[in-house]
C-alpha positions as CSV (number, residue, x, y, z in Angstrom):
1,M,54.8,197.6,104.7
2,K,54.3,194.4,106.8
3,R,53.1,191.5,104.8
4,P,49.8,189.9,105.9
5,A,50.2,186.8,108.3
6,G,48.2,184.6,106.0
7,I,50.3,185.3,103.0
8,A,53.6,184.7,105.0
9,R,52.3,181.4,106.3
10,H,51.3,180.4,102.7
11,D,54.8,181.1,101.5
12,M,56.4,179.3,104.3
13,K,54.1,176.2,103.6
14,E,55.0,176.5,99.9
15,T,58.8,176.6,100.6
16,A,58.5,173.6,103.0
17,E,56.5,171.7,100.2
18,V,59.4,172.5,97.8
19,R,62.0,171.3,100.2
20,R,60.0,168.1,100.8
21,R,59.8,167.4,97.1
22,K,63.4,168.1,96.6
23,L,64.5,165.8,99.4
24,H,62.2,163.0,98.0
25,Y,63.7,163.4,94.7
26,E,67.3,163.1,95.9
27,L,66.5,160.2,98.0
28,L,64.9,158.4,95.1
29,F,67.7,159.4,92.8
30,V,70.3,158.0,95.2
31,L,68.3,154.7,95.3
32,V,68.2,154.5,91.5
33,Y,71.9,155.4,91.2
34,L,72.7,152.6,93.6
35,V,70.7,150.1,91.7
36,S,72.6,151.2,88.4
37,L,75.8,150.2,90.2
38,L,74.7,146.6,90.8
39,P,76.8,143.8,89.4
40,A,76.1,142.6,85.8
41,G,74.6,139.3,87.1
42,M,72.1,141.1,89.4
43,L,71.2,143.6,86.5
44,K,70.6,140.5,84.3
45,I,68.2,139.3,87.0
46,L,66.5,142.7,87.1
47,Q,66.2,142.7,83.3
48,R,64.5,139.3,83.4
49,L,62.1,140.5,86.2
50,L,61.2,143.5,84.2
51,Y,60.4,141.4,81.2
52,W,58.3,139.0,83.1
53,S,56.5,141.8,84.9
54,L,55.8,143.9,81.7
55,Y,54.9,140.9,79.6
56,K,53.2,138.5,82.0
57,V,51.9,140.5,85.0
58,V,51.2,144.2,84.1
59,R,50.9,143.4,80.4
60,Y,52.1,146.9,79.6
61,R,50.1,148.2,76.7
62,Y,50.0,144.6,75.4
63,D,46.9,145.3,73.1
64,V,48.7,148.3,71.6
65,V,51.8,146.3,70.8
66,V,49.9,143.3,69.2
67,Q,47.6,145.6,67.2
68,N,50.6,147.7,66.0
69,L,52.6,144.5,64.9
70,S,49.6,142.9,63.4
71,R,48.8,146.0,61.2
72,S,52.5,146.5,60.3
73,F,53.1,142.8,59.2
74,P,49.8,141.8,57.8
75,K,51.2,138.7,56.2
76,R,52.8,137.3,59.4
77,S,50.8,134.6,61.2
78,Y,49.4,134.9,64.8
79,R,52.3,132.7,66.0
80,Q,54.9,134.9,64.3
81,I,53.3,138.1,65.7
82,Q,53.4,136.5,69.2
83,A,57.1,135.7,68.8
84,I,57.9,139.3,67.9
85,T,55.9,140.4,70.8
86,R,57.9,138.4,73.3
87,L,61.1,139.6,71.8
88,F,60.0,143.1,72.1
89,Y,59.2,142.8,75.7
90,R,62.6,141.3,76.3
91,H,64.1,144.2,74.6
92,L,62.1,146.6,76.6
93,G,63.3,145.1,79.9
94,A,66.8,145.2,78.6
95,L,66.4,148.8,77.4
96,L,65.2,150.0,80.8
97,V,68.2,148.4,82.5
98,E,70.6,149.8,79.9
99,T,69.3,153.3,80.3
100,L,69.5,152.9,84.0
101,Q,73.2,151.9,83.7
102,L,73.9,155.1,81.8
103,L,73.3,156.9,85.0
104,S,76.6,155.8,86.4
105,M,78.5,154.0,83.6
106,S,82.0,155.4,82.9
107,E,82.8,156.8,79.5
108,E,85.4,154.0,79.0
109,E,82.7,151.4,79.5
110,H,80.3,153.3,77.4
111,R,82.6,153.5,74.5
112,R,83.1,149.7,74.7
113,N,79.4,149.1,74.5
114,I,78.6,151.7,71.8
115,H,80.6,151.7,68.5
116,I,79.9,154.9,66.5
117,H,81.3,153.9,63.2
118,N,81.5,157.1,61.1
119,P,81.6,160.3,63.2
120,E,83.8,161.8,60.5
121,V,80.6,162.3,58.3
122,L,79.4,164.9,60.9
123,E,82.9,166.5,61.3
124,R,83.0,166.9,57.5
125,C,79.8,168.7,57.4
126,H,80.8,170.9,60.4
127,G,84.0,171.7,58.6
128,E,82.0,173.0,55.6
129,G,80.3,175.4,58.0
130,R,77.0,173.7,58.1
131,N,74.5,173.1,60.8
132,I,73.6,169.4,61.1
133,I,70.2,167.8,62.0
134,I,70.4,164.2,63.0
135,V,67.0,162.2,62.8
136,L,66.3,158.8,64.3
137,G,63.5,156.8,65.6
138,H,62.6,155.0,68.8
139,Y,64.6,152.1,67.6
140,G,67.4,150.2,69.4
141,N,68.8,152.2,72.4
142,W,68.4,155.8,71.2
143,E,69.7,157.0,74.6
144,C,73.2,155.6,73.8
145,L,73.7,158.7,71.6
146,N,74.4,160.7,74.8
147,I,78.1,159.8,74.2
148,L,78.2,161.4,70.8
149,P,79.8,164.7,72.1
150,R,82.9,162.9,73.1
151,Y,83.5,162.0,69.4
152,L,83.0,165.5,67.9
153,S,84.7,168.9,68.1
154,F,81.4,170.9,68.3
155,D,78.3,171.2,70.3
156,V,75.4,168.6,70.1
157,Y,72.0,169.4,71.2
158,A,69.2,166.9,71.7
159,V,65.5,167.9,71.4
160,Y,63.3,166.4,74.0
161,K,59.7,166.3,75.1
162,P,59.4,166.8,78.8
163,E,57.9,164.0,80.7
164,S,54.8,164.4,82.8
165,S,56.7,163.0,85.9
166,R,59.0,165.5,87.4
167,F,61.3,162.8,88.7
168,I,61.5,160.9,85.4
169,N,62.1,164.1,83.7
170,R,65.1,165.0,85.9
171,L,66.5,161.5,85.9
172,L,66.5,161.5,82.0
173,Y,68.0,164.9,82.0
174,R,70.9,163.8,84.1
175,I,71.5,160.6,81.8
176,R,71.3,162.4,78.6
177,S,73.5,165.4,79.6
178,R,76.2,163.4,81.3
179,F,78.8,163.4,78.4
180,G,78.2,166.9,77.2
181,I,74.9,166.8,75.2
182,K,72.9,170.0,75.8
183,L,69.1,169.5,75.9
184,L,66.4,171.6,74.2
185,A,62.8,171.4,75.2
186,I,60.7,170.8,72.0
187,N,58.8,174.1,72.5
188,E,61.9,176.1,72.6
189,T,63.8,174.4,69.8
190,A,62.8,176.5,66.8
191,R,63.5,179.8,68.4
192,F,66.8,178.6,69.7
193,M,68.1,177.1,66.4
194,L,66.9,180.1,64.3
195,S,68.6,182.6,66.7
196,H,71.9,180.5,66.7
197,R,71.9,179.7,63.0
198,D,75.4,181.3,62.6
199,K,77.0,178.9,65.0
200,Q,77.4,175.4,63.5
201,N,75.9,172.8,65.8
202,A,74.3,169.4,65.6
203,Y,70.8,168.8,66.6
204,I,69.3,165.4,67.4
205,F,65.6,164.8,66.7
206,I,63.6,161.8,67.6
207,A,61.4,162.1,64.5
208,D,58.9,159.2,64.9
209,Q,57.0,160.7,67.8
210,S,53.2,161.2,67.5
211,P,53.1,164.7,65.9
212,S,50.7,167.5,66.3
213,V,48.1,168.1,63.5
214,R,49.8,171.2,62.2
215,A,53.3,169.7,62.2
216,K,52.6,166.3,60.5
217,Y,52.8,164.7,57.1
218,E,51.0,161.6,56.2
219,T,52.8,158.8,54.3
220,D,52.7,155.0,53.9
221,F,54.9,153.5,56.7
222,L,54.7,149.9,57.8
223,H,51.8,149.1,55.5
224,Q,49.6,151.9,56.8
225,P,48.9,155.7,56.5
226,T,51.1,157.2,59.1
227,G,51.4,160.8,60.4
228,L,55.1,161.8,60.8
229,F,56.6,164.8,62.6
230,T,57.9,167.4,60.0
231,G,59.5,170.0,62.4
232,A,63.1,168.6,61.7
233,E,62.5,169.0,57.9
234,Q,61.1,172.5,58.3
235,L,64.0,173.6,60.4
236,A,66.6,172.0,58.0
237,K,65.0,174.0,55.1
238,S,65.1,177.3,57.3
239,L,68.7,176.8,58.3
240,D,70.0,175.1,55.1
241,A,71.2,172.3,57.5
242,V,72.6,169.0,56.4
243,V,70.2,166.2,57.4
244,I,71.6,162.9,58.6
245,Y,69.9,159.6,59.6
246,A,71.2,157.8,62.6
247,S,70.8,154.0,62.6
248,V,71.2,152.3,66.0
249,R,71.5,148.6,65.5
250,K,72.1,145.6,68.0
251,R,75.5,144.1,67.6
252,T,75.4,140.6,66.2
253,A,77.8,139.2,68.9
254,G,77.8,140.4,72.5
255,K,76.0,143.2,74.0
256,G,76.0,146.8,72.8
257,W,75.0,148.8,69.7
258,N,76.5,150.0,66.4
259,V,75.7,153.5,65.3
260,Y,75.8,154.4,61.6
261,F,75.2,157.9,60.1
262,S,73.7,158.1,56.6
263,L,73.2,161.2,54.5
264,I,69.6,162.2,53.7
265,T,70.5,165.5,52.0
266,Q,73.0,168.2,51.8
267,D,70.6,170.6,50.1
268,P,67.4,170.7,51.9
269,V,66.2,173.9,50.3
270,D,66.3,172.3,46.9
271,V,64.5,169.0,47.7
272,E,60.7,168.8,47.2
273,S,58.5,169.3,50.2
274,Y,58.3,166.2,52.5
275,E,61.0,164.4,50.7
276,I,63.3,164.6,53.8
277,T,60.5,163.2,56.0
278,R,59.7,160.4,53.4
279,T,63.4,159.4,53.2
280,F,63.7,159.3,57.1
281,A,60.7,157.0,57.2
282,W,62.3,154.8,54.5
283,Y,65.5,154.4,56.5
284,L,63.6,153.7,59.8
285,E,61.3,151.2,58.1
286,H,64.4,149.5,56.7
287,D,65.9,149.1,60.2
288,I,62.5,147.9,61.6
289,M,62.2,145.3,58.9
290,H,65.8,144.2,59.6
291,A,65.0,143.4,63.3
292,P,61.4,144.4,64.3
293,E,61.6,143.7,68.0
294,Y,63.9,146.7,68.6
295,W,61.3,149.3,67.7
296,L,59.1,150.8,70.4
297,W,55.8,149.0,69.5
298,S,54.1,150.3,72.7
299,H,53.8,153.9,71.6
300,K,50.5,155.0,70.0
301,Q,51.9,155.9,66.6
302,W,48.6,155.4,64.8
303,E,46.3,156.7,67.6
304,R,45.7,160.0,65.7
305,R,45.2,160.2,62.0
306,V,45.2,163.0,59.5
307,H,41.8,163.9,58.0
């Protein structure tokens, strides 16, 4: 049967629109890729421009940042809060440039910038036939963990929340998967992990995202009641998976980051409910107190509250 002319024209128009979007994405990707190849000096200038734009011109979520800092450090003076705010925006500019560099950075250069101190902790758990859940926060440069598969003999999956921008989503997908990490959209994670429970993998969760009402637990964090994502804990109990905290800290000398793994529990089934989530919050708070400017103060952690 011959298709109606109107439907055929609609399909052709839709196909042309898809091709146009794909071409725009590829051109934009090439532009961003070329920027990532700029010399260090020019990237340093770009970093300063981003800091100046975000802090002085756009004032990106400035009120959110100051409010979050003031509530988290109630004993700090206004001048101290302003000092941390400036440092945060400097870090944010640097973070954007560093993430951009990951698009083209060689593995050798990446290994020089990122020092993963104790990957043997993960190998030992894998050798014991255990699944591993790695939890961390939006602290330091969490994207640097994309190199982790190069240190391990088994598969590493990263759980992510798709971005609203198709271009940003695809760009981050390329960055995160460059060195072998496999990505799982958050709405597919539980089904995948439970159906692959007999194959020992590592799963990375950014566990300080604003959670849904049904998957959150409220605890005291940074001097205020805070809802935390409990999905990682629930899956750890279901899989009897080892839970590890990843600390990403700025090096004291030179650029780059140090990554340390700390055991939260080897027996998730036996620990009381929410103890894993509380322990994660304790570790993350400890990192934030060590150098507060490296946490993502611009995200709306306290926008929604448990009632």
